[in-house]
C-alpha positions as CSV (number, residue, x, y, z in Angstrom):
1,M,-28.7,-11.1,2.1
2,T,-24.9,-11.2,2.7
3,R,-23.3,-14.5,1.7
4,K,-21.9,-16.6,4.5
5,N,-20.2,-19.5,2.7
6,Y,-17.9,-18.7,-0.2
7,T,-14.3,-18.7,-1.4
8,F,-12.5,-15.4,-2.0
9,T,-9.1,-14.9,-3.6
10,S,-6.5,-12.1,-3.3
11,E,-2.9,-11.7,-4.4
12,S,0.2,-9.9,-3.2
13,V,3.5,-9.1,-4.9
14,S,6.9,-8.7,-3.4
15,E,9.1,-5.6,-3.1
16,G,11.1,-7.0,-6.1
17,H,8.1,-7.0,-8.4
18,P,8.9,-4.5,-11.2
19,D,5.9,-2.3,-10.3
20,K,6.9,-2.3,-6.6
21,V,10.5,-1.3,-7.5
22,C,8.9,1.8,-9.1
23,D,6.6,2.4,-6.1
24,R,9.6,2.1,-3.8
25,I,11.7,4.7,-5.7
26,S,8.8,7.1,-6.0
27,D,8.1,6.9,-2.2
28,A,11.8,7.2,-1.4
29,I,11.9,10.4,-3.4
30,L,8.9,11.7,-1.5
31,D,10.5,10.9,1.9
32,A,13.7,12.7,0.9
33,L,11.8,15.9,0.1
34,L,9.6,15.7,3.2
35,S,12.8,15.4,5.2
36,E,13.8,18.8,3.7
37,E,10.4,20.4,4.1
38,A,7.2,19.2,5.7
39,E,5.0,20.9,3.2
40,A,7.0,19.6,0.1
41,R,4.9,18.9,-2.9
42,V,5.7,15.7,-4.8
43,A,4.0,13.7,-7.6
44,A,6.8,11.3,-8.7
45,E,6.4,8.6,-11.2
46,T,8.9,5.9,-12.0
47,F,9.3,3.5,-15.0
48,A,11.7,0.6,-15.0
49,T,12.7,-1.9,-17.7
50,T,15.9,-3.8,-18.7
51,N,18.9,-1.8,-17.4
52,R,16.9,1.4,-17.3
53,V,15.0,3.5,-14.7
54,V,13.2,6.7,-15.8
55,I,11.8,9.1,-13.1
56,G,9.4,12.0,-13.9
57,G,6.7,14.1,-12.4
58,E,6.4,17.3,-10.4
59,V,8.1,18.4,-7.2
60,G,8.2,21.6,-5.2
61,L,10.0,23.2,-2.3
62,R,9.7,26.8,-1.1
63,D,13.5,27.0,-1.0
64,Q,14.5,26.6,-4.7
65,A,18.2,26.3,-3.7
66,K,17.4,23.2,-1.7
67,L,15.3,21.8,-4.5
68,A,18.3,22.1,-6.9
69,E,20.5,20.3,-4.4
70,Y,17.8,17.6,-4.0
71,M,17.6,17.0,-7.7
72,D,21.3,16.0,-7.7
73,S,20.5,13.2,-5.2
74,I,17.8,11.5,-7.2
75,E,20.1,9.0,-8.8
76,D,21.6,8.0,-5.5
77,I,18.1,7.5,-4.0
78,A,17.0,5.2,-6.8
79,R,20.2,3.1,-6.7
80,A,19.9,2.7,-2.9
81,C,16.3,1.4,-3.3
82,I,17.4,-1.1,-6.0
83,K,20.3,-2.3,-3.9
84,D,18.2,-2.8,-0.8
85,I,15.6,-4.7,-2.8
86,G,18.4,-7.0,-3.9
87,Y,18.9,-6.6,-7.7
88,E,22.3,-7.5,-8.9
89,Q,21.4,-9.1,-12.2
90,D,23.4,-8.7,-15.4
91,K,20.5,-6.7,-17.0
92,F,19.3,-4.9,-13.8
93,H,22.0,-4.1,-11.3
94,W,21.8,-1.3,-8.8
95,Q,25.3,-0.1,-9.8
96,T,25.0,-0.2,-13.5
97,C,21.4,0.4,-14.6
98,E,20.9,3.8,-16.4
99,I,18.8,6.3,-14.4
100,T,17.2,9.3,-16.1
101,N,15.7,12.0,-13.9
102,L,13.0,14.1,-15.6
103,L,11.4,15.6,-12.5
104,H,10.4,19.3,-12.8
105,E,8.8,22.0,-10.7
106,Q,5.1,21.6,-9.8
107,S,2.6,23.4,-12.0
108,A,1.7,26.8,-10.6
109,H,-1.9,26.3,-11.7
110,I,-2.2,23.0,-9.7
111,A,-0.3,24.5,-6.7
112,Q,-2.6,27.6,-6.5
113,G,-5.7,25.5,-5.7
114,V,-3.9,23.9,-2.7
115,N,-2.0,27.0,-1.7
116,A,-4.6,29.7,-2.1
117,A,-5.6,29.5,1.6
118,A,-2.6,27.8,3.1
119,D,-3.0,29.6,6.3
120,K,-6.8,29.2,6.3
121,E,-8.7,26.5,4.6
122,E,-6.5,24.4,2.2
123,G,-8.3,22.9,-0.8
124,A,-8.0,19.3,-1.9
125,G,-5.3,18.8,-4.5
126,D,-7.7,17.0,-6.9
127,Q,-11.2,15.7,-7.3
128,G,-11.9,12.1,-6.6
129,I,-13.4,9.4,-4.5
130,M,-11.6,7.4,-1.8
131,F,-12.6,4.2,0.0
132,G,-11.7,2.7,3.4
133,F,-12.6,-0.7,4.6
134,A,-12.3,-2.8,7.8
135,T,-13.5,-6.2,9.0
136,N,-13.2,-8.1,12.2
137,E,-12.1,-11.3,10.5
138,T,-8.4,-10.8,11.4
139,D,-6.6,-9.1,14.2
140,A,-5.4,-6.4,11.8
141,M,-9.1,-5.8,10.8
142,M,-8.1,-6.7,7.2
143,P,-9.6,-9.3,4.8
144,A,-7.8,-12.5,5.4
145,P,-6.8,-13.3,1.8
146,I,-4.8,-10.1,1.2
147,Q,-3.4,-10.0,4.8
148,F,-1.9,-13.5,4.6
149,S,-0.8,-13.1,1.0
150,H,1.3,-10.2,2.2
151,R,2.6,-12.0,5.2
152,I,3.9,-14.9,3.1
153,L,6.0,-12.6,0.9
154,R,7.3,-10.5,3.8
155,R,8.5,-13.7,5.5
156,L,10.2,-14.9,2.3
157,A,11.9,-11.5,1.9
158,E,13.2,-11.7,5.4
159,V,14.8,-15.1,5.0
160,R,16.2,-14.1,1.6
161,K,17.8,-10.9,2.9
162,D,19.2,-12.4,6.1
163,G,21.0,-15.1,4.2
164,T,18.9,-18.0,5.4
165,E,17.6,-18.7,1.9
166,P,20.1,-17.1,-0.5
167,V,18.7,-19.0,-3.5
168,L,15.5,-16.9,-3.5
169,G,15.4,-13.8,-5.7
170,P,13.6,-10.5,-5.1
171,D,10.7,-10.9,-7.5
172,A,7.7,-12.9,-6.2
173,K,3.9,-13.2,-6.2
174,S,1.5,-14.9,-3.9
175,Q,-2.2,-15.7,-4.1
176,L,-4.5,-17.2,-1.6
177,S,-8.1,-18.6,-2.1
178,V,-9.7,-18.6,1.3
179,L,-12.8,-20.6,2.2
180,Y,-15.3,-18.8,4.4
181,E,-17.9,-20.5,6.5
182,N,-20.6,-18.5,8.3
183,G,-18.8,-15.4,7.1
184,K,-15.4,-16.3,8.8
185,P,-12.2,-17.5,7.1
186,V,-11.5,-21.1,8.0
187,S,-9.0,-22.6,5.5
188,V,-7.1,-22.1,2.3
189,S,-8.5,-23.9,-0.7
190,S,-5.6,-23.1,-3.0
191,L,-2.3,-21.4,-2.8
192,V,-0.2,-20.0,-5.6
193,L,3.4,-18.8,-5.2
194,S,5.8,-17.8,-7.9
195,T,9.2,-16.8,-6.7
196,Q,12.4,-15.9,-8.5
197,H,15.3,-18.2,-7.8
198,L,19.0,-17.8,-8.6
199,D,19.8,-21.5,-9.2
200,E,18.6,-22.5,-12.7
201,S,18.8,-26.2,-11.8
202,L,16.0,-26.0,-9.2
203,T,12.6,-27.5,-10.0
204,S,9.1,-26.4,-8.8
205,A,9.3,-29.2,-6.3
206,D,12.6,-27.9,-5.0
207,I,11.2,-24.4,-4.6
208,R,8.2,-25.8,-2.7
209,Q,10.5,-27.6,-0.3
210,I,12.3,-24.3,0.4
211,V,9.2,-22.1,0.9
212,E,6.6,-24.4,2.4
213,P,7.9,-24.2,6.0
214,Y,7.7,-20.4,5.9
215,I,4.2,-20.4,4.5
216,R,3.1,-22.8,7.2
217,E,4.7,-20.6,9.8
218,V,2.7,-17.5,8.9
219,L,-0.7,-19.0,8.2
220,P,-3.1,-19.8,11.0
221,D,-3.1,-23.4,12.3
222,G,-5.5,-25.6,10.4
223,W,-5.8,-23.4,7.3
224,L,-3.6,-25.7,5.2
225,T,-5.4,-29.0,4.8
226,E,-5.1,-32.2,2.7
227,E,-7.5,-30.6,0.3
228,T,-5.4,-27.4,-0.2
229,E,-4.1,-27.1,-3.8
230,W,-0.5,-26.0,-4.0
231,H,0.9,-24.3,-7.1
232,V,4.5,-23.3,-6.5
233,N,6.3,-21.9,-9.6
234,P,3.7,-23.6,-11.8
235,T,5.4,-22.5,-15.0
236,G,8.7,-24.0,-14.0
237,K,11.9,-21.9,-13.8
238,F,11.8,-18.2,-12.7
239,V,15.3,-17.0,-12.9
240,I,15.0,-13.7,-14.8
241,G,12.9,-11.4,-12.6
242,G,12.2,-7.7,-11.9
243,P,12.3,-5.0,-14.5
244,D,14.5,-7.2,-16.7
245,G,11.7,-9.8,-17.0
246,D,8.8,-7.3,-17.2
247,A,8.6,-3.5,-17.2
248,G,7.4,-1.7,-14.0
249,L,5.5,1.5,-13.4
250,T,4.4,3.4,-10.3
251,G,0.8,3.0,-9.2
252,R,-0.1,-0.2,-11.0
253,K,-0.8,-2.4,-8.0
254,I,-3.6,-0.4,-6.3
255,I,-5.6,-3.5,-5.4
256,V,-2.5,-5.2,-3.9
257,D,-1.9,-1.9,-2.0
258,T,-5.4,-1.8,-0.4
259,Y,-7.9,-4.7,0.3
260,G,-7.2,-7.3,-2.4
261,G,-10.4,-6.7,-4.1
262,A,-12.6,-7.2,-1.0
263,A,-13.6,-3.6,-1.1
264,P,-14.2,-0.8,-3.7
265,H,-11.3,1.3,-4.9
266,G,-11.5,4.9,-6.0
267,G,-8.9,4.4,-8.7
268,G,-6.1,6.7,-7.4
269,A,-2.7,5.3,-6.6
270,F,-0.7,6.2,-3.5
271,S,3.0,6.0,-4.1
272,G,5.0,9.0,-5.0
273,K,2.3,11.4,-3.9
274,D,2.6,13.9,-1.0
275,P,-0.3,14.0,1.5
276,T,-1.9,17.1,0.0
277,K,-3.1,14.6,-2.6
278,V,-6.3,13.2,-1.3
279,D,-5.8,10.1,-3.4
280,R,-3.5,9.2,-0.7
281,S,-4.3,11.1,2.5
282,A,-8.1,10.7,2.3
283,A,-7.8,6.9,1.5
284,Y,-5.7,6.7,4.6
285,A,-8.3,8.7,6.5
286,A,-11.1,6.4,5.2
287,R,-9.2,3.3,6.4
288,Y,-8.7,5.0,9.8
289,L,-12.4,5.7,10.1
290,A,-13.4,2.3,9.0
291,K,-11.1,0.6,11.4
292,N,-12.3,2.7,14.3
293,V,-15.9,2.0,13.4
294,V,-15.2,-1.7,13.7
295,A,-13.1,-1.3,16.8
296,A,-16.0,0.7,18.4
297,G,-18.3,-2.4,17.8
298,M,-20.6,-0.5,15.5
299,A,-20.2,-3.1,12.8
300,E,-18.3,-6.3,12.0
301,R,-17.5,-4.9,8.5
302,V,-17.7,-1.4,7.1
303,T,-16.9,0.5,3.9
304,I,-16.4,4.2,4.1
305,Q,-16.4,6.5,1.0
306,L,-15.2,10.1,0.9
307,S,-15.3,12.5,-2.1
308,Y,-13.5,15.7,-2.8
309,A,-13.3,18.5,-5.4
310,I,-10.1,20.3,-6.3
311,G,-9.6,23.5,-4.3
312,V,-12.5,22.7,-2.0
313,S,-11.5,21.8,1.6
314,N,-14.3,19.8,3.0
315,P,-15.4,16.4,1.6
316,L,-18.5,16.7,-0.7
317,S,-19.9,13.5,0.7
318,I,-19.4,10.8,3.4
319,Y,-20.9,7.3,2.9
320,A,-20.9,4.3,5.2
321,D,-22.0,0.7,4.4
322,T,-22.0,-1.9,7.1
323,H,-22.9,-4.7,4.8
324,G,-25.7,-5.9,7.0
325,T,-23.4,-6.3,10.0
326,G,-24.1,-3.0,11.7
327,E,-25.2,-2.4,15.3
328,V,-25.7,1.3,14.4
329,D,-27.6,2.9,11.5
330,P,-25.1,3.8,8.7
331,A,-26.6,7.3,8.5
332,D,-25.7,7.8,12.2
333,I,-22.2,6.5,11.5
334,E,-21.9,9.1,8.8
335,K,-23.0,11.9,11.2
336,A,-20.6,10.6,13.9
337,I,-17.7,10.7,11.4
338,R,-18.4,14.4,10.6
339,K,-18.5,15.3,14.3
340,S,-15.4,13.3,15.1
341,M,-12.7,14.2,12.6
342,D,-11.7,17.2,10.5
343,L,-11.6,15.7,7.0
344,T,-10.2,18.7,5.2
345,P,-6.8,17.9,3.7
346,R,-5.0,19.8,6.4
347,G,-7.1,18.3,9.1
348,I,-6.3,14.8,7.9
349,R,-2.6,15.5,7.7
350,E,-2.5,17.0,11.2
351,K,-4.6,14.3,12.8
352,L,-2.6,11.4,11.2
353,Q,0.7,13.3,11.2
354,L,1.3,12.7,7.5
355,N,3.9,15.4,6.8
356,K,6.7,13.1,7.8
357,P,9.1,10.9,5.8
358,I,7.1,7.7,6.5
359,Y,6.2,6.5,3.0
360,E,9.0,4.4,1.6
361,R,8.0,1.6,4.0
362,T,4.5,1.5,2.6
363,A,5.6,0.7,-0.9
364,A,5.4,-3.1,-0.5
365,Y,3.3,-5.5,1.4
366,G,0.2,-3.2,1.7
367,H,-0.6,0.2,3.0
368,F,-3.1,-1.2,5.4
369,G,-3.1,-3.9,8.1
370,R,0.3,-2.8,9.4
371,E,1.3,-1.9,13.0
372,P,1.4,1.8,13.9
373,E,5.0,2.9,14.4
374,A,6.6,5.2,17.0
375,D,7.7,7.8,14.4
376,G,4.2,8.2,12.9
377,G,4.4,5.4,10.3
378,F,1.0,3.7,9.6
379,S,-0.7,6.2,12.0
380,W,-3.9,5.5,10.1
381,E,-3.9,2.0,11.7
382,K,-4.5,3.3,15.2
383,T,-7.9,2.7,16.9
384,D,-7.8,5.8,19.1
385,L,-10.9,7.3,17.5
386,A,-13.2,4.5,18.6
387,E,-14.5,6.1,21.8
388,V,-14.9,9.5,20.2
389,L,-17.1,7.9,17.5
390,K,-19.2,6.1,20.1
391,K,-19.8,9.3,22.0
392,A,-20.8,11.1,18.8
393,I,-23.7,8.6,18.1
């Protein structure tokens, strides 16, 4: 039996977190290549530490001359990301940190599995399992703890960048423990926020005074009560942040990027990967399917799993779990999914319009639970498949 009364916790990290700096650079590199060629191949990894950024991995364009020109722009791309995030520290400054570019051409052996039938059936870029999840507990069909952890940090980033709260630094983490009653989120039992600050004299109490109005602004009315435990900068000062305070690496925040631990994860990271990599595109497709199943009223909550093999176009399996909330048999949902969407790598890319430079914006504050954008960004958050799924039952 599904539990109805419990407390669940999720965390988010800001765009200035060292791992997120790396995700941002990797996805900015991807966007730059996709701007050159819609079928660009990218698997870019970034490492950051004190005064140093190292970029490696594989990239590919059909036009080798363009690829050479692009390689010359890598350093500028990285510096632009660091500048926009806001790092101007002595030991991590967008102008002065050392940037090493070790990107190279994609392996021909990897490319052949994807390219073998480029004009026919394109194979998956790797084997793997991918999960999608949706729940009707929030308007965005996301679990409340991760959704509102993201919103807190996005709001603090806004007031930092627009100059309203210039004392705040780029690096921050939030964590919400949300109390559920009868399966619905009703209040926050504890809140943790650690944020970098530029004034060494500020105490934890001072920081709470700065951030509390913005936290109250983004959380639903009544969720913060007299019983809510607050932990704002609980270790005290937080002046040295970002890669100077801790090393960062692309792909280390996969639970922050997805559902905050409320759903399974296949293990593959997203950032820096072009959409032929099913780690990314099929995870987006699974979220799209899950959200549309909930939007169609088939379940209050659903997990979708897809699996792939390298060089094979169609998914090996489709699995649906409605967690006891279904109005439709999960086996029928699985059949409806097969009828309603082409889940080959090319079919996913075409349906969700993934061959566009839309990825840098996904690198912080979650890949899911965002609003679809006019240029194709967050297309996997649309609910335009709901009626199609209903008819396929």
